[in-house]
N, C-alpha and C positions, 0 to 999 in steps of 0.2 A: 061624152062631154061631162066635164067635172062640175062642182057645184058652183065655183066662182065663174066659171065660163058661161054657165046658164043664167046666173045672176047678171052678168055684164051685158047679155044679150037683151034678157027680159025687162031688167030695171035700170040699169046704170046708163046704157045707151041712150034710152028716152029721156033720161033726167039731165043728161049732159047736153043732149041736143036742145031741151028746151031752156037751159040754163045759159048756154052760150049762143042761142040763135042760130044754129047750124040749119042750113037748108038741104043738106045732103047726108046721108048716113055714113059716108067715107071721110066726111070732115071731124067726126066724133074721134077724139084720141083714144087710143089703146095701148094696153102692154104689150109690147114687141117682145121683150126677153128679159131674163134675170140672169145677171152675172154674179158668181160667188167666187171672189178670191182672197187667197192668203199667201203673204209673203213668208219666205224661207230664210232663215239667217244662214251664215256660212258655217258655223258648226253644225247645225242641223243638216245641212245638205250633204256634209262629209259623212256623216252616219246614215246608212241606207235605211235603218230601222226606224227612226223618226220621221223621215220623209214617207216611208210607208204608211206610218200610222196617221200622218195628216191626210193622206190620199185616201185612206180607209174612211175615215171621219168625214170628210166631205162627200165620199160616194154614198155613206149611209144618209147624211142630211139630205143630199140632193136627188139621189136615185139614179145618178149617172156618174160614169168615171171622169175624175178631171184630168186636164192636160197639165203637165208639169213643164213649166217654161223654165228655159235654161237662158243663161246669160249670153249676151252677144259679144261683150268684149270684157277685158281684164281689168279689175280697179282694185289696184293694191290697198287703198285706203280701208276698203272694206272686207279685204282677204278674199275677194272674188275672183276667180279665174275664168277664162272662156269657156263655155261649156257646162258651168256648175249649174245646178238647179237653184233658182232664186225666187220662185214662186209656184202656185198651183192655182188653176182657174176653170170653172166649168159655166158654161152658157146653157141654160135652159129655155126651152121654147116650148108653146102648144100646151099640151096635157100635162107634162112635168112641171111647166112653170106655174100653171094655175093651181096643181096640186100642192106645189112647194109654197105659194103665196097663201093658201087656203090654211095649210099647218102652221105658218109662220105667224099668221094673223090670229088665229084662234087658238093654237095651243102654245107656241113658243113665246111669243111676246109677253103674255100675261105672266110667264113665270120669271120675268126678270125683275130682280130685286127693287124695291122702292121705284117702280116704273111710273112715269107720269106721261109717257109718249115720247116719241122720237124727235130730236132736233134734228132735222135731215138737211144736208148739204145737197144743193142742187148745181147743175151746170148752166142754168139761165135758159135752157132748151126743153124743160119739162122732164129731165131724166134727174132721179134722185139716188144718193148713196148713204148708206148708214154703216156704222161700224159695231159690231157685235164683239165685246170684250170677253164675254165667257160662252163656250159653245155649248156648255152644259144646259142652256135654257131648253134645248131640243131634247125631248124625253129619250129618243134612241141613243144619246150621247151622254146620259147621266153619270156612267161610271168611268168616264174618260177624264184625261188631264184638262187642265184650263187653258184653252188656247181660244184666239179670237180670229175673226174674220170680217171682210167688207162683203156686202150686198149691194148691188147696183140695179135699180128698176129703170129700164129703158123704156120710155113711152114715145109714141108717135105725136105726143103734143108739142105746139110750137111756142107756148110759154110756160112759165112755172105755174102760173094760176090754172092753166088747164090741166097740167100734169098732176098738180095738187089735188084739184077737183076730183081728178078720176081716182086717185088712190084713196081719198076720204070716202068716195062713194063706195068703193070695194071694202071699207072697213079698217083701213090702215090708220093705227092709233097715232096721231100726229100731236106735239106738245102744243099747248095753248099758248106758250111765250112766243 
């Protein structure tokens, strides 16, 4: 059991149960998965070396090898052909998810320059997505090139307020604005 998972069960769950007046432990929102993804442009997908580096970077950060997503149809405007790689993504669950969340909150996010909290986009169902412009905030990737990716936190919350309260209790640095 990771540190964040233990914290969730011992502290966060009772706090949320009290805050939202839940009668059952199963009503309390929880973090289901974290999805990390990065788009790959047409020039990068043609050269296998850059694509391999991107896969390696996401593997180092997440601890799990990402899936290379391929295009389903050709789009001439974007110089995209059917079957060409157009993105990579990895879904973290259970222990890997909690360990990534812990590293992200306690180590990576304080390394962001002029950081005042995340302005997070939500989908109105308690799930939140952030964009990381510089992957070098992760200590493991300090000497790599400057690339970015998106991180989606998928929760079992029914509303944004519940999802935001869950992430705030876990120590997620939200913007005050």
